[in-house]
C-alpha positions in Angstrom: 3.8 2.1 -17.5 5.5 -1.3 -17.6 3.7 -4.4 -16.2 6.0 -4.6 -13.2 5.7 -0.9 -12.3 1.9 -1.1 -12.8 1.6 -4.1 -10.6 3.8 -2.5 -7.9 1.8 0.7 -8.1 -1.6 -1.0 -7.9 -0.7 -3.3 -5.0 1.2 -0.6 -3.1 -1.7 1.9 -3.1 -4.4 -0.6 -2.5 -2.4 -2.1 0.4 -1.9 1.4 1.8 -5.6 2.0 1.7 -6.3 -1.4 3.3 -3.7 -0.8 6.1 -5.0 2.8 6.7 -8.6 1.5 7.1 -7.6 -1.6 9.2 -8.4 0.1 12.5 -11.7 1.6 11.4 -10.8 5.0 10.1 -8.2 6.7 7.9 -6.4 9.4 9.9 -5.2 12.8 8.5 -1.6 11.6 9.2 -2.2 8.5 7.0 -3.5 10.7 4.2 -0.6 13.1 4.6 1.8 10.1 4.4 0.3 8.8 1.2 0.3 12.4 -0.3 4.0 12.7 0.6 4.7 9.3 -1.0 3.0 10.4 -4.2 5.2 13.5 -4.2 8.4 11.6 -3.6 7.5 9.1 -6.4 6.6 12.0 -8.7 3.1 10.8 -9.2 0.9 13.5 -10.8 -2.0 13.9 -13.1 -3.8 10.7 -14.2 -1.3 8.5 -12.3 -2.2 10.3 -9.1 -5.9 9.8 -9.8 -5.2 6.1 -10.3 -3.3 5.9 -7.1 -6.2 7.5 -5.2 -8.6 5.0 -6.8 -6.4 2.0 -5.7 -6.1 3.5 -2.2 -9.9 3.8 -2.0 -10.4 0.2 -3.4 -8.1 -1.0 -0.6 -10.3 0.7 2.0 -13.4 -1.3 1.0 -14.6 -4.0 3.3 -14.6 -6.6 0.4 -11.0 -5.8 -0.6 -9.0 -9.1 -0.9 -5.5 -8.3 0.2 -4.1 -11.8 -0.5 -5.4 -11.7 -4.1 -3.9 -8.2 -4.6 -0.5 -9.4 -3.2 -0.5 -12.5 -5.3 0.6 -10.8 -8.6 3.2 -8.7 -6.9 4.7 -11.7 -5.1 4.8 -13.6 -8.4 6.6 -10.9 -10.5 8.9 -9.7 -7.7 10.3 -13.2 -6.9 13.6 -12.0 -8.6 13.2 -8.4 -7.5 14.0 -8.5 -3.8 14.7 -4.8 -4.0 11.1 -4.1 -4.9 9.9 -6.3 -2.0 12.1 -4.4 0.4 11.0 -1.0 -0.9 7.3 -2.2 -0.7 7.7 -3.3 3.0 9.6 -0.1 3.9 6.7 2.0 2.6 4.1 -0.1 4.2 5.8 -0.1 7.6 6.4 3.7 7.3 2.6 4.1 6.6 1.7 1.9 9.6 3.8 4.1 11.9 2.6 7.4 10.4 0.0 7.8 13.1 2.6 7.4 15.8 1.4 4.0 17.0 0.5 0.7 15.3 -2.9 -0.7 16.2 -3.5 -4.4 16.6 -5.5 -4.4 13.4 -2.7 -2.7 11.5 -0.1 -5.1 13.0 -2.2 -8.0 11.7 -2.2 -6.5 8.2 1.5 -6.0 8.3 2.0 -9.6 9.2 -0.3 -10.8 6.4 1.7 -8.7 3.9 5.1 -9.8 5.2 4.0 -13.5 5.1 2.8 -13.1 1.5 
């Protein structure tokens, strides 16, 4: 896995975990959305286990979203397509439960500003 893909992969799944946990609990809809994303991205085997580990890291109370986003922002400066794809996935995840809580909205703003 190339450095760019690895960085995208890590920050995407840890951010999804952070977003999902923002309002206190991860819902079944949020889990289904992440599972569906892994299928669409053809993530299986060891890569799938890594995605789950990053998702779980993002759920931790001591997860530093800004630090996680820093490397992605740095390498994607010339890859606006990756930034757009990242934001589309994050917004889709936020709406997967039907509504966006204030806490999730705050996380979306932090990600967009980064």
